N, C-alpha and C positions, 0 to 999 in steps of 0.2 A: 399438688402431682408435680412431679420432676419433670422440667422442660422437655428433655429427650421422649419422654413417654407420651407427653403431650404432642410433638411433632410427630411421633409416628401413629398415634391414632389420629391426628388429622389428616396426614397422609392417604392412610386407610379409608378414612371417610371419604376424603373426595373421589378416590376412584372407585367406590361403594363397594368396599371390601371386607370393611369392618364384622369379624366374627362371622365370615362365609367362606366356612371350609364346606367342601363339597366333593363328590368322587368325580374323577375325571378319568374317562376310558379311551382305549385306543379304538382305531377306526375298526378292527377285527374283534376286540372285546376281549383279548388275550390279557391285557395288563391294566389296572388300575391304580389311580394316585388319588390320596386325601390331601388336597392342597386349595390354597387361595389362591384365584388370578391376580397377578401385579401388574404387568403390561404386555403391549407387542413389541417386538422388537424386529428390525429389518423387514420390516412388513409381511412375515411369513412365520415368525416364530412368538410362541407364547411363554412367557416367564411365568411360572407357578411356584408358589412358596407352600411346602410342606410343613406339617406340625413340628417339623425338629428345627424351622426356620431356615432349611436349606432351598435354594433357588433352583428349580429345574428348569432348562431351556428347551421345549417340546415344537418340533415342527406342526403347526396347525393343521397341516394336511392330513398327519397321522392320526387325529381325533376323530371321535366319533363325531356322527352329523348334529346331534342333539349338543354336544359341548361346542361345535361350530356354532350354532344357532346362538347358544347362550354366550358367546364372545361377542358375537355379534349385536347382541342387544345391550350387553356390559359397555361395551366401547360406545354404540349409539348413544347412549344414556351420558357416557363421561365426554363425548363431545359436545351435545347438545344441552348439557346443564341438567339432564333428567328431572329429578324431583328436588334439585337442590333447591332450597331456601333464596327467595331474592336478595340481591344484592345490596347490603347494609350500605349506608351513607350517601346513596344516590339523591341528587336534588329532584328527581322527578320519580312518580310510580311505575314501574313497569307493566306491561300487559293490558295498558287500558288507555283510550283515548284521553287524553287531556287539554283543557282550554276553552274558549280563547285564553292563553296566556300573555302576559305583559313583555314584550321586547323593551331595549334598553331605550326607544326612542319615544316608547308610549304606543307603538303600533303592536299587533299581536299576532299569535299563530297557534293551530293546533299541532300537538306533539304525541307521538307514539315511539315508545321505548319497548323493544320487544322483549317477550321472556325469554327470549333465546341469547340477551346480551351477553358478551363474553365479560367474565370475571377478572381476568388479568389483561386486558389491554384498553386502548382508545378503540373504537370503531368509526366506520365511516358514517356520515349524516348524506341524505337525500333531502333538499328543498323543493318542495311542488309550488308552484304558482297557476292559478287560473286567469281566465280573462276576463273574467269579471268580480275577482275576490275570491277568497278560500272558503271552503264550506268544509261542513263536518263529514260529506259524504265524500269528499275528495281523499279524507284521512282515512275514511274506512277503507278505501278501495284500495290502499296501500300495505294493510295490515299484514297479508298473506305475504307479500314480496319481503316485509320488514324481517318476518319471521325466519322466513326461508335463508335470507343473507345474513340475518344478524345486525342488520342497518338501523340505526336511528333516523327516522322520517316525521318531516314538519311540513305543515301547509301554512302559508304568509294568507292571513286574512284581508290584509289591506290593499295588494298588489292588485291593480285594475286597468284594465284597457283606457280607461278617462283619465287615468293620470296621467303626468308627464314622464317620459323616461327618466329624467332625475328623481321623480318621488318615488317611484316604483324601485330602483336602484338602492335609493339609501334605505326603504322599508326593508328589502333583502337583507342589505349590510346589515342591517341592525340586529335582524334574527339569526343569522350566522352566526355574528360577532356573540351576542346571548348566549347561545348554544354551545359555543366554543368556550364559554367564560362558566358555564355552569354544569355540564354534561359530558361525558368521557367520548368527547370527539375529536379522531385523528383529524388535524387541519391541515393533513397534507392527503387525505382522501374524502374530498366532497364531490357530490353528485346533485346535479341540477335537473328537473323535470318540469315538465307544464304543458298545458293544451292552449291552442291556438295563440292569441296575443300574450297570455300566459308564458307559452314555450319562449316566443320573441325573447321575453325577459330572462330568460335561462340561459340563452347565450351572453347577453351581459354578464351573468351573476359567474359563467365559467371565464370569461376573461378577466374579471376583478379577482376571483377566488384561486384562480389556474386549475381548474376542476379535474378531476380524473375519467368525468365520464358525463353524459347528457342522456335524457329521453324526451325530444322536444315533439310534439303531435301536432300534425296539422298548421305548420306555420313555416316562418321563411328567416333564413339569416338577415336581421338587420344590415341593410347597404353601409353603415358606418363601421362595420366591424368585419375583421378578417374571419375565413371559416376557422373554426375550432381544431385544435391539435389532438382533442381527446377522443377517448372510444366514443360513439355516437351508435344510439340505435332510434332512429327516425321511424314512425308510424303516423300513419295515415289512412283514411277511408280510400276505399277505390272511386267514390264517386264525389269525393271531395273537393270544394272549390279550389282548395291548397294542395293538391295533390302534385300540381307541377311547382310551386314553390318547396314543398318539402323533398320533391325529386331533385331540384336544382341543388338544395344543400347537400344531398346524399353525394352528388358528382364532385362538389367543391371541396367536400369533406375529403374523399376519397377512400383510399382503403382502411381507414378506420371507422367509415360508419357502413350501418347496412339500414336498408330500407323495409320495413314490414308493413303490411296493408292487411285491413280488415272490411268486410263486406258492406258497412256502412258509409255514410257521406261524412260532413264536417260534424264529428261527434267524438268524444274521447274514447280512447281505445276500452275496449271488454278487459274488465279488472286481471284476468288472466294473462292476456298480452303485456300489461304493464309489470305484472308477477316476474313473467319470462324474461321481459327487456334488463331487470334488475339483475336478475340471476343471470344474464347474460354478461353484462357489466363486471359483475362479480367475478365470473369466470374469466374474464379477459384480465382484469385487475389481479388476479391470483397468479396470472401467467406472467404478467410483464412488471406489474409494481414492487420495489424493493423495499417499501416500508411494510408489507406485509410480515404478520407474526409466524413462527415455522407451525404453529398447530390450526392456522386457518383454512389452509387447503382439507386437512382431515376432518375438520368442524364443518365445512362445508359440502364435501362429498357426501357423508352420513345424514345431513340435511337435505339434500337433493334427492337420495334414495327414500329416505321418510317421505318426501314431497311426491314423488312420481308415483309411491305406493296408493297415494289418495286417488289418483287420475287415471291410473292404467288400464283400467277397466272399460271406463266410459269414453275415455280420449287417448286411444292407444297410440294414434298417430304422434301425440306429444309426448309420449312416455318414451316412444322411440328414439325422437329427436334426442330428446335428454340424455337416455341411455349412452347413445353413440356419443354424444359429446363429452360426456363424463369418462367413457372408454378411450377416447381419441384425445383426451386433453391433458389427464392427469394418470401419474405411476399411482395405480390402486393397490392396496393391499388385498391378501388372499382372503380374508373376509368380504372385503366389497367386491370382489371379483366373483365371487361364490354366489351373490346376490343378483349381479347385473349381468353376467354372462349367460345362465339360463333364460333370463329375461329376454334379452337382447337376441337369443335364438328363437324365441317364440314371437317375439314382435317382428322379427326380421323376415317370417313367413307371408306376411302379409304385403300383396304389392302397394296397396293405397299407404301402408305407413312409410314404404321407402318413396313413394311419390311425392307424400308430402313434404319431407326433408328435400328432394329435389327441386319441388315447388316453391320452397321459400325460396332459394338461391337463384331462379328461374324468376322469379317476380322482383327480385333485388337487381337482375341484372335487365330486366324491362325499365325499370326506373332509371338505370343508369345510361341505357343506350336509348331510349327512347325520351321518357318521359322529361329527363332532366335537360333534354336538348330543345323541347319546345319553346319554353318560357321561363323567366324566373318570378313572372306574375302571377295572379289569383286568375282563374277564369270561372265566372258563375254562368249557372245554365248553360254551359259549353258542350258541345257535340264535338267529339274529336272521332271521325271516321279511320283516319290514319291508325288511330290506337286501336280502333275497334280490329282492322285488319291484323295487327301485331298480335292482338288476343286470339282471334280464332284457332290457330295450329294449337297454342298453350291449352285453350278450351276442350280441344280435342283429346289431349294427353292429359287432363288434370279434370274430367268430365264428373269424376265420382271422388275424386280427394278433398276431405274436409277444407275448410278455412280457404284452399285454395282456388276451388271452383268459385266460392262467393265474391272471393275478391276479384277474381278475372271478370265476374259477370260485372260486379259494380264498376270496372274500369272501363265497360263497354255502352255504361250509360250516359246521360250528361250529368254533368258535375250539377251540385245543388247549388242552393244561394242560402246566406245565412240569414238570422234570424234579426240580427241588428245590422248596423253599419258596418261594411266591409273593412276589415283591418288596415289601416294605413301603413304605408314604409316609414317604421320610425328613424329617425333620424338624429 
């Protein structure tokens, strides 16, 4: 086969177009064109190639609704990999939990390489550390976030509260270096997450590897470290004994941090909250990181639209938050707007959806203005009457708002006590 013909067929296959001639109709049905779909140009024009190999540049708005739906599905498949074969030559299998795998120093880790892994570029890595070692359930809880963002995720097995700081740091460094050496990881785009004492390790990892972002849950900034300068999504339970240490970190990090609350105590965040934290860090990274690939924003937008479709009926408040976020953050093409604009109009009619978005900001402000000023220490079995007073007007406003109401009620209860020894201030 001639090289030119092989290249042409390859390009057509990558775009899902080989042999795919179809009838395209104008919105009013007066015109028809037999052609192949080639590409979207300038966010509002489609390039169609007729049987005579002539390219036609057609405004998408002038196509029939059926053709626009066809284009949206085609663009989604192209952006997310669709039914493409798994990437050849990877050291790790895609779409399944692997491990424990051995790192350079003999320590181990669980790994998940997403099915949605980009074929043409290195991708971010997120490393998770637990308080008493990494477990299979931890990596399971990261899968959806990995698929939505396209990140590789790993969980360190041996990182443990009972280790010394230096031992934990050495183990994490070994796992990160192993994955830099063996997986398509972009060394400029590393993220770290963890829970409780494991989250304090993430702050050390941030300093060592100059991380792009952090997701520390229910923890503190070790006093020997300066606050991180990267984007940070802090998560804690409303009745968590570490709610004050988490809020103190929120205040120290400043504008690059946001504090999210759930309605429990000292527990790992609900999986959906972790997935959203990953998506929020990806959103911020795509806004500001100079190392992102030109196609990454487009891939992420289509991925988010696909994800929103999974929960928009059962959790419309979350869908409303993300539709607003995408519309406010990115320059959407006409196909993406055609999907999101009607959904936004529908979801915007619900007062509770609007209150949910406002409530997230209200909780973050409460963390910054009140909780972060109380103490940088943990408070076990602690009743905070002043905090309850501060929550009363918020509870009146958000008494029917999902997530927000539960978080506020938890903030009004005494803090819990740990099942093990209270985490120490690491030096």
